[in-house]
C-alpha positions, -999 to 999 in steps of 0.1 A, spaced: 422 695 -291 428 672 -262 455 645 -259 447 612 -243 467 584 -229 463 546 -223 430 538 -205 413 572 -212 377 572 -220 361 594 -246 326 598 -261 310 596 -227 284 623 -236 268 598 -260 257 579 -229 234 608 -220 225 623 -255 222 598 -284 221 625 -311 249 625 -336 282 640 -326 306 662 -346 337 655 -326 364 631 -338 396 614 -326 428 611 -343 456 588 -332 491 603 -331 507 569 -323 498 533 -331 466 529 -310 442 502 -299 406 514 -292 379 495 -275 343 504 -284 318 497 -256 283 501 -267 263 527 -248 236 503 -236 263 481 -220 277 511 -202 243 523 -191 235 488 -178 268 488 -158 260 522 -144 226 510 -133 243 479 -116 272 499 -101 262 533 -87 299 540 -80 306 537 -118 277 561 -126 291 586 -100 326 583 -115 313 589 -150 293 618 -138 325 632 -121 345 626 -153 319 646 -173 320 674 -147 358 675 -148 358 677 -186 331 704 -185 353 724 -161 384 720 -183 363 732 -213 352 763 -193 389 769 -183 400 768 -219 372 792 -229 383 817 -202 418 812 -213 409 819 -250 390 850 -240 412 865 -213 448 853 -217 475 862 -241 487 837 -267 520 833 -247 501 826 -215 478 800 -233 509 783 -247 527 782 -213 495 768 -197 492 742 -223 528 731 -219 523 728 -181 491 709 -186 509 685 -210 537 681 -185 512 667 -160 502 640 -184 533 633 -204 561 648 -184 593 627 -178 621 639 -157 654 642 -175 688 658 -167 678 690 -185 643 693 -170 609 679 -178 607 662 -213 573 661 -228 571 625 -239 549 634 -268 560 648 -301 538 677 -311 542 700 -342 539 736 -338 506 734 -356 494 708 -331 502 732 -303 486 761 -321 454 741 -326 454 733 -288 455 770 -278 435 786 -306 465 803 -324 486 801 -355 516 780 -362 537 811 -368 528 826 -334 536 794 -316 570 791 -334 578 827 -324 567 822 -288 587 789 -285 617 807 -298 613 835 -272 608 810 -244 639 790 -255 659 823 -257 648 830 -221 660 795 -212 626 784 -199 624 755 -223 643 737 -250 629 725 -284 647 699 -305 632 678 -332 595 682 -321 607 673 -285 600 700 -259 619 701 -226 606 724 -199 638 736 -182 623 760 -156 588 746 -146 584 769 -116 594 800 -136 570 791 -164 542 786 -139 550 818 -121 550 837 -154 513 830 -157 504 833 -120 497 796 -118 508 771 -92 527 740 -105 499 717 -117 492 684 -99 492 652 -119 458 645 -132 441 611 -125 410 594 -139 385 581 -114 396 545 -105 361 530 -110 362 541 -147 395 523 -153 384 491 -136 351 492 -156 370 496 -189 393 467 -179 364 444 -170 347 451 -203 379 446 -222 386 412 -205 350 400 -211 354 406 -249 385 384 -251 
């Protein structure tokens, strides 16, 4: 499971491999999606080498993240996977608040369990332990990371930097969107 935000691109592998896909997307909030036919994107990539390079970079970054998730599933404890996922979500959806870093995304325990390859019961237990240790606070599906540095240190991870999409992908999406209006 991967969460996305405004302007994110998905389905980019279909540009390279036109066989059928078994992935799907599910909106957690009201969402507007723009479908850009593959032939249009391939034409844009041929006209704009920088766009082709940005999409290639995006595919590479996504592959790297999948590899990291596989390593995490194989070699990390469930607690470590949960903390890593929470820190990763903080880079995308974190909002500073008086108590710490609020994750501006309401996730159920089952959602978190699906993200880390675990069970809802294990996630509930671990969130309770992390809350008891005063590392985070959970209230009505809202999670606040109270001690970001301690959470990161607990899994031997530096505080993650904010993730950015390549700018050329954003501008290409905006130009296709404006041309369809």
